C-alpha positions in Angstrom: 99.8 92.0 121.0 100.1 94.6 123.7 101.0 93.9 127.2 97.7 95.4 128.3 95.7 93.0 126.1 97.6 89.9 127.3 97.0 90.9 130.9 93.2 91.7 130.3 92.9 88.2 128.6 94.7 86.4 131.4 92.5 88.1 134.0 89.3 87.4 132.1 90.4 83.7 131.7 91.1 83.7 135.5 87.6 85.2 136.4 85.8 82.7 134.2 87.5 79.9 136.0 88.8 78.4 132.7 90.5 75.0 133.1 93.1 76.1 130.4 94.1 79.3 132.1 97.6 77.9 132.8 98.4 78.7 129.1 97.0 82.2 129.6 99.1 83.6 132.4 98.2 81.5 135.4 101.1 79.2 136.9 99.9 75.6 136.8 98.3 74.9 140.2 98.6 78.5 141.3 96.2 81.4 141.7 98.7 84.4 140.7 98.8 85.8 137.3 102.1 86.0 135.6 103.4 89.4 134.8 102.6 90.5 131.4 106.3 90.4 130.3 106.5 86.8 131.5 103.5 86.0 129.4 105.0 87.5 126.3 108.4 85.7 126.8 106.4 82.4 127.0 104.4 83.2 123.9 107.4 84.2 122.0 109.3 81.1 123.0 106.8 78.9 121.2 106.4 81.2 118.2 108.0 81.3 114.9 108.2 83.7 112.0 108.1 82.2 108.6 109.2 84.0 105.5 108.6 83.5 101.8 104.8 82.8 102.3 102.8 83.8 99.0 101.0 87.1 99.5 97.6 85.7 98.4 97.6 83.0 101.2 94.8 82.1 103.3 95.1 82.0 107.1 93.6 78.6 107.1 96.2 77.3 104.8 99.0 78.3 106.8 97.3 76.9 110.1 96.7 73.7 108.3 100.4 73.4 107.0 101.8 74.0 110.3 99.3 71.8 112.2 101.2 69.0 110.6 104.1 69.8 113.0 102.3 70.5 116.2 99.3 72.0 117.7 98.9 75.6 116.3 97.3 78.1 118.9 97.4 81.2 116.4 98.4 82.2 113.0 98.9 85.9 112.1 99.5 87.3 108.8 101.0 91.0 109.6 100.8 93.7 107.1 103.8 95.2 105.1 105.5 98.2 107.0 105.0 100.5 104.2 101.7 99.4 102.9 99.4 98.4 105.6 96.9 96.7 103.3 99.3 94.2 101.8 100.5 91.1 103.7 104.3 91.2 104.4 104.9 87.6 103.2 105.9 86.5 106.8 103.6 84.5 109.0 103.8 84.3 112.8 102.9 80.8 114.1 102.3 80.1 117.7 102.5 76.5 118.8 101.1 75.3 122.1 104.4 74.1 123.1 107.8 75.5 123.0 109.4 72.1 121.9 107.0 72.3 118.8 108.4 75.6 117.7 111.9 74.6 118.4 111.7 71.2 116.3 110.5 73.0 113.4 113.2 75.5 113.4 115.5 72.5 112.1 113.4 71.7 109.1 113.7 72.7 105.6 110.1 73.4 104.7 108.3 74.3 101.4 104.9 76.0 101.2 103.2 76.4 97.7 106.4 75.9 95.9 108.4 78.4 98.0 111.4 77.3 100.2 110.4 78.8 103.8 112.8 80.9 105.9 112.2 80.2 109.5 113.3 82.2 112.7 112.4 82.9 115.9 109.7 85.4 117.1 112.3 87.4 118.8 114.5 87.7 115.6 111.6 88.5 113.6 110.5 91.3 116.2 113.9 92.9 116.1 114.1 92.9 112.1 110.5 94.5 112.0 111.5 97.2 114.6 114.6 98.1 112.4 112.4 98.2 109.3 110.0 100.4 111.0 112.4 102.8 112.1 114.3 102.9 108.7 111.0 103.6 107.1 110.0 106.4 109.6 113.3 108.0 109.0 113.0 107.9 105.3 109.5 109.2 105.4 109.6 111.8 108.3 106.5 113.9 107.2 104.0 111.0 106.6 103.5 109.9 110.2 100.7 111.1 112.5 101.7 113.7 115.1 100.9 113.3 118.7 97.4 114.6 118.0 96.9 111.9 115.5 96.8 114.0 112.3 99.3 113.7 109.4 102.3 116.3 109.7 103.0 116.5 106.0 
């Protein structure tokens, strides 16, 4: 999620007078928005990346599974770096509280017969960035140029 998108949602929630706005960028009892970077840090602190999820998984199944361990805000199923149509096998799960994400890090879990590898969202982001850079270096002529057209 881009910083701009987070900030837009936070402002919309504030404008709507939403009672749950504190989880979307407002400090509890305050009228000021958090900076986008602070919001992202908060979201990342309560999010985990879970690998070895079957490629044919349904979003609802992942949400239901992790709902056993805490309130799940959102589940994302990112696409593979080199094949944007295929699920990467790693799900991103955001809990409502940081403690829920921390508690699950200490569990050995299985899903659909597969032992899950659980890491922090920050670790996952660093790995994905490294994979993206490696892919771009190995396929230099397959990326859109600054005009949005393929170079190769």
